[in-house]
C-alpha positions in Angstrom: 0.3 0.1 0.0 3.0 2.3 0.9 3.7 4.4 -2.4 6.8 6.2 -3.5 7.4 9.9 -1.9 5.0 12.7 -2.3 7.8 15.1 -3.0 10.2 14.6 -6.2 13.7 16.3 -4.9 16.4 16.5 -8.3 17.9 13.7 -9.1 15.3 11.4 -7.3 11.8 11.8 -9.3 9.8 14.0 -10.9 6.7 15.5 -12.1 4.5 13.1 -14.2 4.8 13.4 -17.8 2.7 15.6 -19.6 1.4 17.3 -16.0 2.7 20.4 -14.7 3.5 21.0 -10.7 3.1 24.5 -9.0 5.4 26.8 -9.7 8.3 26.7 -6.6 6.8 22.9 -5.8 7.1 19.8 -6.8 4.2 17.8 -5.2 2.0 16.6 -8.1 -1.4 18.5 -6.7 -4.2 16.9 -5.0 -2.8 13.4 -4.6 -1.8 13.0 -0.7 -5.5 14.5 -0.8 -6.7 10.8 -2.2 -4.5 9.3 -0.3 -6.4 10.9 2.6 -10.0 9.5 1.2 -8.4 5.8 0.6 -6.9 5.7 4.4 -10.6 6.8 5.5 -12.6 4.4 3.5 -10.2 1.6 5.1 -10.5 2.9 8.5 -14.4 3.3 8.6 -14.4 -0.6 7.6 -12.0 -1.5 10.4 -13.6 1.3 12.8 -17.2 -1.1 12.5 -15.1 -4.1 13.8 -14.5 -2.3 17.0 -16.1 -2.4 20.5 -18.6 0.1 20.9 -19.1 0.6 17.3 -22.4 2.1 16.5 -22.4 0.2 12.8 -21.8 -3.6 12.4 -19.5 -4.6 9.7 -21.8 -5.6 6.5 -20.8 -6.1 2.5 -20.8 -2.3 1.8 -17.8 -1.6 4.3 -15.8 -4.7 3.1 -16.3 -4.4 -0.7 -15.2 -0.3 -0.3 -12.1 -1.3 1.7 -10.7 -3.5 -0.7 -11.4 0.0 -3.3 -9.9 1.9 -0.6 -7.3 -0.5 -0.4 -7.0 -0.2 -4.4 -6.9 3.3 -4.9 -3.6 3.0 -3.1 -2.1 0.2 -5.5 -3.0 3.0 -8.3 -1.7 5.8 -7.2 1.2 3.8 -6.2 1.3 2.3 -9.3 1.0 5.4 -11.3 4.1 7.5 -9.0 6.6 4.8 -9.0 6.2 4.5 -12.8 6.6 7.9 -13.0 9.9 7.6 -11.9 11.3 5.0 -13.0 9.8 6.6 -16.8 12.0 10.1 -15.8 15.2 8.0 -15.0 15.3 6.2 -18.0 14.6 8.9 -19.9 17.8 10.8 -18.2 20.1 8.1 -18.1 19.0 5.5 -20.5 18.6 2.6 -17.6 17.2 1.5 -14.4 19.7 1.3 -11.7 17.7 -1.4 -9.8 20.1 -1.7 -6.9 18.9 2.2 -6.1 15.7 1.6 -6.9 15.6 -1.2 -4.0 17.6 0.6 -2.1 15.6 3.7 -2.1 12.0 1.6 -1.6 13.4 -0.1 1.8 14.4 3.1 3.1 10.6 4.1 1.9 8.8 0.6 3.1 11.0 -1.6 5.5 11.6 0.4 8.7 7.8 1.4 9.3 6.8 -2.5 8.7 9.0 -4.2 10.5 9.2 -1.4 13.3 5.1 -2.6 13.7 6.2 -6.2 13.4 8.9 -6.4 16.0 6.3 -4.7 18.6 3.1 -6.7 17.5 5.5 -9.6 18.1 6.3 -8.9 21.4 3.1 -8.1 22.2 1.1 -10.6 20.7 3.7 -13.9 20.5 1.7 -16.1 22.8 -1.6 -15.7 20.3 0.8 -16.3 17.0 2.7 -19.2 15.0 6.1 -19.7 13.5 3.9 -19.6 10.4 2.4 -16.5 10.9 5.6 -14.8 11.8 7.4 -16.2 8.4 4.4 -15.4 6.4 4.7 -11.8 7.7 8.0 -11.6 8.2 9.0 -12.9 4.7 6.3 -10.6 2.8 4.3 -13.1 1.5 1.2 -12.5 3.8 -0.8 -12.3 0.6 -0.4 -16.3 0.4 -0.7 -17.1 4.5 -3.9 -19.5 4.9 -4.1 -18.0 8.2 -3.9 -14.3 9.2 -4.0 -12.9 13.0 -5.9 -9.7 12.9 -2.6 -7.7 13.8 -1.3 -8.5 10.7 -4.3 -9.1 8.4 -3.6 -5.8 6.4 -0.2 -6.8 5.5 -1.3 -8.4 2.4 -1.7 -5.0 0.6 2.3 -4.6 0.9 3.4 -8.2 0.3 1.2 -7.5 -3.0 3.0 -4.3 -4.0 6.8 -5.7 -3.5 6.1 -8.8 -5.4 4.6 -6.5 -8.3 8.0 -3.8 -7.9 10.6 -6.9 -8.0 8.6 -7.2 -12.1 7.8 -4.2 -13.0 11.2 -2.1 -13.3 12.8 -5.6 -15.1 9.8 -4.0 -18.0 10.8 -0.5 -17.7 14.0 -1.5 -18.6 13.2 -3.0 -21.3 11.7 -0.1 -23.0 7.8 1.3 -23.5 6.7 -2.0 -25.8 7.5 -4.7 -22.5 6.1 -1.8 -20.5 3.0 -1.4 -21.8 2.6 -5.3 -22.9 3.4 -6.3 -19.2 0.8 -3.9 -18.0 -1.8 -5.3 -20.2 -0.7 -8.4 -19.8 -1.7 -8.0 -15.9 -5.0 -6.3 -16.6 -5.8 -9.0 -18.6 -4.8 -11.6 -16.6 -6.1 -10.6 -12.9 -9.8 -11.1 -13.5 -9.5 -14.5 -15.3 -7.7 -15.8 -12.1 -10.4 -14.1 -10.0 -12.7 -16.2 -12.0 -11.2 -19.3 -11.6 -10.6 -18.5 -8.0 -14.1 -17.9 -7.4 -14.9 -21.1 -9.2 -12.5 -23.0 -7.3 -13.6 -21.8 -4.1 -10.4 -19.8 -2.8 -12.2 -17.1 -2.3 -9.3 -15.1 -0.4 -7.0 -15.5 -3.7 -9.9 -13.5 -5.2 -9.0 -10.8 -2.9 -5.4 -11.6 -1.6 -3.1 -13.0 -4.5 -0.9 -11.7 -6.1 -2.2 -12.7 -9.7 -5.7 -11.6 -8.8 -5.3 -7.9 -7.4 -1.8 -7.1 -9.9 -4.3 -5.2 -11.7 -5.0 -2.9 -9.4 -1.0 -1.6 -9.7 -0.8 -1.6 -13.4 -3.5 0.2 -14.0 -1.9 2.8 -12.2 1.3 2.1 -14.2 -1.2 2.3 -17.1 -1.7 6.4 -16.2 2.0 7.1 -16.3 2.7 5.3 -19.3 -0.2 7.0 -21.3 0.5 10.5 -20.0 1.5 11.8 -23.4 -1.6 11.1 -25.3 -3.5 11.7 -22.3 -1.8 15.1 -22.3 -4.1 15.9 -25.7 -7.1 15.3 -23.8 -6.2 17.8 -20.9 -9.4 20.2 -21.2 -12.1 17.3 -21.2 -10.7 15.8 -18.1 -11.2 19.4 -16.8 -14.8 19.6 -17.9 -17.7 20.5 -14.9 -19.5 17.1 -15.8 -16.2 15.1 -14.3 -18.2 14.5 -11.0 -20.7 12.0 -12.7 -17.5 10.1 -14.0 -16.8 10.1 -10.1 -20.0 9.1 -9.2 -20.5 6.4 -11.6 -16.7 4.9 -10.8 -18.0 4.7 -7.2 -20.9 2.7 -7.5 -19.1 0.0 -9.6 -18.7 -2.4 -6.6 -21.8 -1.8 -5.2 -23.2 -2.7 -8.5 -21.0 -6.0 -9.1 -21.6 -7.4 -5.6 -25.3 -6.9 -6.0 -25.2 -8.8 -9.4 -23.1 -11.3 -8.3 -25.5 -12.6 -5.4 -28.0 -13.8 -8.0 -27.0 -12.8 -11.6 -29.1 -15.2 -12.7 -32.3 -13.6 -11.4 -32.5 -10.9 -14.2 -32.5 -12.9 -17.1 -30.3 -12.0 -19.1 -28.0 -14.8 -19.4 -24.5 -14.4 -19.1 -24.1 -10.6 -19.3 -24.8 -9.8 -15.4 -22.1 -12.5 -14.2 -20.0 -11.1 -17.1 -20.2 -7.9 -15.4 -19.7 -9.1 -11.8 -16.5 -10.6 -12.7 -15.5 -7.3 -14.6 -16.6 -4.9 -12.1 -13.1 -4.5 -10.5 -11.5 -3.9 -14.1 -13.7 -1.2 -14.4 -13.3 0.2 -10.9 -9.6 0.8 -11.6 -10.1 2.3 -14.9 -12.4 4.5 -13.4 -10.5 5.7 -10.5 -7.4 6.3 -13.2 -9.4 8.8 -15.0 -10.9 10.5 -11.7 -6.7 10.5 -10.5 -6.3 12.7 -13.7 -9.3 15.0 -13.5 -8.0 15.3 -9.8 -4.4 16.6 -10.4 -5.7 18.8 -13.3 -8.3 20.5 -11.5 -7.0 20.2 -8.1 -10.5 20.1 -5.9 -9.9 22.6 -3.0 -11.3 19.5 -0.2 -8.5 17.1 -1.6 -5.5 20.2 -1.6 -6.8 21.5 1.9 -4.4 21.5 4.7 -5.7 18.7 6.7 -6.6 16.5 4.4 -2.9 16.7 2.8 -1.4 16.1 6.4 -4.0 12.7 6.5 -2.7 11.6 3.2 1.1 11.9 4.1 0.2 9.8 7.5 -1.6 7.7 5.5 1.5 5.0 5.4 2.7 5.2 8.9 -1.6 5.7 9.6 -2.5 2.4 7.6 0.1 0.0 9.2 -0.6 1.0 12.7 -4.5 1.1 13.0 -5.4 -2.5 12.9 -4.3 -3.3 16.9 -7.2 -0.3 17.8 -9.1 -2.0 15.7 -8.9 -5.4 17.3 -12.7 -7.0 17.9 -11.0 -9.9 20.1 -9.0 -7.3 22.4 -11.8 -6.3 24.7 -9.9 -2.5 26.3 -10.2 1.0 26.6 -8.0 1.4 23.5 -10.0 -0.3 21.6 -13.1 1.1 22.2 -14.7 3.1 19.7 -14.1 6.2 19.2 -11.1 6.3 21.5 -9.4 3.8 19.1 -9.3 6.2 16.4 -8.1 8.5 18.3 -5.0 6.4 19.3 -4.5 5.0 16.3 -3.9 8.7 15.1 -1.6 9.3 17.7 0.4 6.2 17.0 0.8 6.8 13.2 2.1 10.6 14.0 4.4 8.9 16.4 5.7 6.3 13.5 5.5 9.2 10.9 7.4 12.4 12.6 9.2 10.0 15.0 10.6 6.8 12.5 8.9 7.4 8.9 10.4 10.7 8.5 13.8 10.1 9.8 14.6 7.5 7.5 13.5 9.6 4.5 15.9 12.1 5.4 18.6 9.7 6.0 17.4 8.5 2.4 17.6 11.9 0.7 21.4 12.2 2.9 22.7 9.2 1.1 21.3 10.5 -2.6 22.7 13.7 -2.4 26.4 11.9 -1.3 25.9 9.0 -3.9 25.5 12.2 -6.4 28.4 14.1 -5.0 30.9 11.0 -5.4 29.5 10.9 -9.3 31.4 12.1 -12.1 29.9 15.9 -12.9 28.6 14.3 -16.5 27.0 11.7 -15.0 25.4 13.9 -12.0 23.8 16.6 -15.2 22.3 13.6 -16.7 20.9 12.0 -13.2 19.4 16.0 -11.9 18.1 16.5 -15.5 
C-alpha cells in the first residue's frame, strides 16, 4: 500500500509526464488528498469491527475497504512508474540496486518496527508460520493471518509487483505496455478461476488476482503523453458524474453477483460482476487524472493533505486499535480512532520521516561522488 515519496527532489523523482506542478513546488496536486480518502475508507471499515461501534460490519464496508486499498495500489503504480520513466529517460536505464535501496528506506523501517512491536505484544497467540508469512512479505498467501497482521497482504502484493515492474521499464515502452496490459487481462481471469475453485481469499489477496490495481496506475503514467491531448476533457465540469459512476461500480458488482441469474439476461450480469474491479480501476485512473488537473479544494486542503502524508504509517499501525478480539479501553470506539492517529503520527515523525531524510542524505552523498557528467544527467 505504501507508495513513492510525495515530493520529487532533483535526481530522484519528477512530476508526472505531461502534468505540471505548482510553481516553486514539486508536489503533484491532489494525490495526498486521494490518499487521505483511501485511508479513511479503510479506517471506517475497520472501525465497524470495534467494540462500541454504532455500525456493524456489512458487505458495503468490506467491499469498499478493498477498493480503498485498490486506490492506494493505483496511486502507487502511477507514482513509481513516473519515477522510473524519468530515470530511464535521463540515464537510458533504471538502476535496480538504487531503486530497491530507495524502496527499502521507504517501506521497511516502519513495517518492521510494527512487526517487532506486534510480535512482542502478541507472540503468545501467534504461530511460527504467522510470523514467517509476515516477516517475509508473503502475507498475501498466508492460509491464516492474525488480526494485527491482516492488512499486510497489501504490502506483500506491492513488493511482489515491484520485483518485476522495473525490469519491464528497463526493456522499453513495448515491454512496459505489454506487461501492464497482460496483468490487467490476466487478473480478472484469476479472480474468476479462484472464485469457481472456492479460494475466496485468493480472489482478494493473491498477487495474480489483484496485481491489475497496480498495473492500472502504471498505465496511467505510461499514457501521459497521449492523455495530455485530452487535458481540457479532464477538466469538464460534469466530471463528478464519472466519479459517482466509478464509486457505484463495486456496489453494483456485488449486488449483481449475489444472484446473477435472477436478472434474466443470461451470462451478462455475471460478466459484469467479474469485470467490475477492472471497470472501477480504469474509472479511478480517470478520476486521478481529473483530480491532478482540476485540483479540488477538498483534496488540497491542508488537514486533508496532512492525513494523506500520514497514510502509510496510519495504515500500518491502525489494526491493533480496531481488534475485535481485544476488549480494552484502547480498542473502544471512538477512543481507538484517536489512538490510531496518535500512533501513526508518532511513527511518521519519529521513524518514517527520519529514515526518509537519511535516504535523501544518502542520495545527495551518492551524487556528490559521481562524475560531474553523470550528475548532470541524473539530475536533469
